Structure formats: C-alpha cells, structure tokens
C-alpha positions in Angstrom: 15.0 0.6 -2.7 11.6 0.6 -4.1 9.3 4.2 -4.8 5.9 3.3 -4.6 3.8 6.0 -5.6 -0.1 6.0 -4.4 -2.9 6.1 -6.1 -6.3 6.3 -4.3 -9.3 6.0 -6.2 -12.3 7.0 -4.0 -15.7 7.5 -6.7 -12.8 7.3 -9.2 -11.2 10.1 -8.8 -7.6 10.2 -7.5 -7.4 11.2 -3.9 -5.6 11.6 -0.6 -7.3 11.7 2.6 -5.8 12.4 6.3 -5.8 10.4 9.2 -8.0 7.4 6.8 -10.3 9.1 7.3 -13.1 9.2 3.9 -14.8 11.9 5.1 -12.1 13.9 4.5 -10.4 14.0 1.2 -8.8 15.9 -1.2 -9.6 15.3 -4.9 -6.6 15.3 -6.4 -7.3 14.0 -10.6 -10.7 12.8 -11.9 -8.7 11.1 -14.7 -6.8 8.0 -12.7 -5.2 6.3 -16.4 -3.5 9.4 -17.4 -2.1 10.3 -13.4 -0.5 6.4 -14.1 0.5 6.8 -17.0 2.0 10.3 -16.1 3.8 8.3 -13.4 5.0 6.1 -16.0 6.6 8.5 -17.6 8.8 9.4 -14.5 10.6 6.1 -14.5 8.0 4.0 -11.8 8.4 0.4 -11.2 5.5 0.1 -9.2 2.1 1.6 -9.1 -0.1 0.8 -5.5 -3.0 0.8 -6.1 -6.4 1.6 -3.1 -9.9 1.1 -3.6 -11.3 3.5 -1.4 -15.6 2.9 -1.9 -13.8 -1.0 -1.4 -11.9 -0.9 1.8 -15.3 0.6 2.8 -17.7 -1.1 1.4 -15.9 -4.7 2.1 -15.9 -5.8 -1.8 -14.4 -4.1 -5.0 -15.6 -0.9 -6.6 -13.2 0.7 -8.8 -12.1 -2.7 -10.4 -12.8 -0.9 -14.1 -10.9 1.9 -13.5 -8.3 -0.2 -12.2 -8.6 -2.4 -15.2 -8.7 1.0 -17.4 -4.3 1.3 -15.2 -3.4 -2.4 -16.0 -4.5 -1.9 -19.4 -2.8 1.2 -20.5 0.5 0.3 -18.2 3.5 -1.5 -18.0 4.4 -0.8 -14.1 3.7 -3.1 -12.1 0.7 -2.6 -10.3 0.1 -3.5 -6.1 -3.4 -3.4 -5.3 -5.8 -3.4 -1.7 -9.1 -2.2 -0.7 -12.5 -4.8 -0.6 -10.8 -7.9 -1.2 -11.8 -10.6 0.8 -12.4 -13.6 -2.1 -10.4 -15.7 -3.4 -12.6 -15.3 -6.6 -11.2 -11.9 -5.9 -7.8 -12.1 -5.8 -8.0 -15.1 -9.0 -9.8 -11.8 -11.3 -7.6 -8.7 -10.4 -4.9 -11.7 -11.2 -6.2 -12.4 -14.2 -6.3 -8.5 -15.1 -2.5 -8.2 -15.3 -2.3 -6.7 -11.5 1.2 -8.3 -10.1 0.9 -8.2 -6.5 -2.7 -8.1 -4.2 -3.1 -6.8 -0.6 -4.6 -8.3 1.5 -5.3 -6.1 5.2 -9.1 -6.7 6.8 -9.3 -9.9 5.7 -5.7 -10.7 7.0 -6.9 -9.5 10.3 -10.1 -11.5 10.4 -10.4 -14.9 7.8 -6.5 -16.0 8.8 -6.7 -19.6 7.2 -8.5 -17.6 3.8 -4.9 -14.8 4.0 -2.8 -18.0 4.4 -4.3 -19.6 1.4 -4.4 -17.4 -0.8 -0.6 -16.7 0.2 0.2 -20.3 -0.1 -1.0 -20.8 -3.4 0.1 -17.6 -5.3 3.5 -17.8 -3.4 5.5 -14.3 -3.1 2.3 -12.1 -5.2 0.5 -11.1 -1.4 1.2 -8.6 -0.2 0.6 -8.6 3.9 -1.1 -5.4 4.6 -0.4 -3.7 8.7 -3.0 -1.2 9.2 -2.1 -0.1 12.6 -3.4 2.7 14.7 -1.4 2.8 18.8 0.1 -1.2 17.7 -3.3 -1.9 17.2 -4.5 -3.5 14.2 -7.4 -2.0 11.9 -9.8 -3.3 9.5 -12.3 -2.3 7.5 -11.5 0.3 5.4 -9.5 1.3 8.7 -12.9 2.3 10.3 -12.8 -1.1 12.9 -9.4 -1.5 15.5 -9.1 -5.4 16.2 -8.0 -7.2 18.7 -4.9 -7.2 17.3 -1.8 -6.4 18.1 1.0 -5.3 15.8 3.2 -9.2 17.0 0.3 -10.6 17.4 0.1 -10.2 13.7 3.1 -10.8 13.2 4.0 -14.1 15.1 0.6 -15.6 13.2 1.7 -14.8 9.7 6.0 -15.3 10.2 5.8 -18.6 8.3 3.4 -16.9 5.5 4.4 -16.8 1.4 3.9 -13.4 0.8 6.0 -10.6 -0.9 5.9 -8.8 1.3 4.3 -6.7 3.9 3.2 -2.5 3.6 3.1 -1.5 7.7 1.1 1.9 8.0 0.8 3.8 10.9 -3.1 5.8 10.2 -2.4 8.3 12.3 0.2 9.9 10.2 -1.5 9.1 7.3 -1.8 11.3 5.7 -1.2 15.0 7.4 3.1 14.9 5.9 4.7 14.4 9.7 6.8 12.3 8.7 7.1 9.1 9.2 7.5 6.8 11.8 11.1 5.9 11.2 11.9 4.5 15.2 9.0 2.0 14.8 9.2 0.9 11.4 12.5 0.0 12.0 11.6 -2.2 14.6 9.0 -3.4 12.9 11.4 -4.2 10.2 13.8 -6.3 12.0 11.6 -8.4 13.3 9.1 -9.4 9.7 10.4 -11.8 7.9 9.6 -10.5 4.9 10.5 -7.0 3.3 8.7 -3.6 4.8 7.2 -1.4 2.9 7.2 1.4 4.7 4.0 3.8 4.5 2.0 7.0 6.0 3.0 10.3 6.7 6.0 10.9 4.3 6.4 13.8 3.6 10.2 15.0 2.0 13.1 13.4 0.4 14.9 13.5 3.8 12.4 10.4 5.5 12.8 8.3 2.2 16.6 8.6 2.9 16.1 7.6 6.6 14.4 4.2 5.8 17.1 3.3 2.6 19.4 3.4 5.4 17.0 0.6 7.7 18.0 -2.7 6.0 14.7 -5.4 4.9 13.1 -1.8 4.0 11.8 -2.7 0.5 10.5 -0.1 -0.3 7.8 3.7 1.0 5.0 4.0 -0.5 4.4 7.9 -1.2 1.2 9.9 -1.6 0.3 13.5 -0.6 3.8 14.3 0.1 4.0 14.2 -4.1 1.0 15.2 -5.4 1.7 18.0 -2.7 5.1 19.0 -4.0 6.9 18.1 -1.1 8.5 14.9 -3.0 9.8 14.4 -6.7 9.8 11.0 -7.3 11.3 10.8 -10.6 14.5 13.1 -8.9 14.5 10.5 -6.7 14.6 7.9 -9.1 17.7 9.1 -11.5 19.7 7.7 -8.3 20.5 4.4 -8.7 20.2 3.4 -4.8 16.0 4.3 -5.5 16.2 2.8 -9.1 17.8 -1.0 -8.4 
C-alpha cells in the first residue's frame, strides 16, 4: 500500500484546511519545493498535490510552484485542483506530472472526463469527494445531485488509475478515517482506492492496509502535526511495495 503525503497549495504556501474550508487553514511551510524534497528524502514514491486556489477559481493557479516541485524531485506526482480542460491535463503531463486528478470535472462534465481518461489510460485519477454520501464540486463549496453509488456506476468501465475517496467532513479534523465506509466502497469499485480524509494515527494506516483493493492512503495533517512518522512507516515492507 502506498503512503502518499499531501501538499495543499494556497497562495503558494503549504497549508491544511479543516473540512475543506478555505477560511480555516494553517500554514505549515512557505517553501513547497523544500517540503517536497523532504518527503523524497524519507523515501516517498508518490506525492499528492492540490492547487486549492485552482479548485476555488476553476483554473490552475499554482502551476509554476508545481512545475518547480516536479523539476526538483524524482517522485511520481499526482495533481488536482482546477483541472477543467483537456489542454490543462496535457500541460501537466508535458510538465512531468505522472497523474492528474479530476474531481469537479468528473461531476460536471462526464463526457470530457471519460474522453481524458480514455486518451490517457492509467494516468487519470477519479476524485470522489463526498459529504454525507453526496458528491461535492468546485473546491467542495458546491454539493451535486450525484450520490457515491451514482458515481461508481457511471464510471465503472472508465480506465482510471485509481479513485481517491475523501470524506469531506473528516478532512483535516484528525478524527480518524471512516474505515467501514472506505472498505464498503473499495469492495464496489473496479479500480484501486486511495483513502483520504481524517487520517490521524498509524492505527488508521494499518487498518486500511488490511482492506482489499485499497491502493494507498493520503497523509496530510497527521504528518504535519507530528502524529504519523512517514519515514518510519516507509521502513516497513508492506508500505514500500
């Protein structure tokens, strides 16, 4: 199972939000490139980057910061936030980004999402951000009419690399991940699931590792607050495959 640390970018700084609220955040670093380099030193293989400004604005804002991270590290980078067009996907891939995450686009433009995923099989990640079982969009400001089950049914034959399932109400709250719900979803989804939202301890990580079809977990605030030692986890064989 992959341990995937998160770098969320707001005004070119590394931050963590609470429940996706862009007014309620904490700055952890004003040097995202150095933060990424530290993760590489720990042995991290994949890095999760979200352009929060982009998610809110509907277009990439921190592209130059992400470019510097990609050029100064050797990790596989997955990027989400504000990716709304085929051209932006192509620009990120040209930059050296390994995977793009489609969240709002996947909710609002199903044909475009399928077109992008089909053009780049195995390089597009489905972002499934849910609040009480309902999919959210536009940087989590807007709830859709789609349920998680609708989403799974619609995209079951689409060649995604994986799906990132985020429980919005737990994100950044250090309440512990929703193991039961994540396990239920993993059993229904035809591609690997990356769990996100609320991870608070190594116990959460070990519990996820035991669930079939869980490909990885995103570690954010729990790392920045010193509750999870990523370097220590990566020394274990089960998290270094």
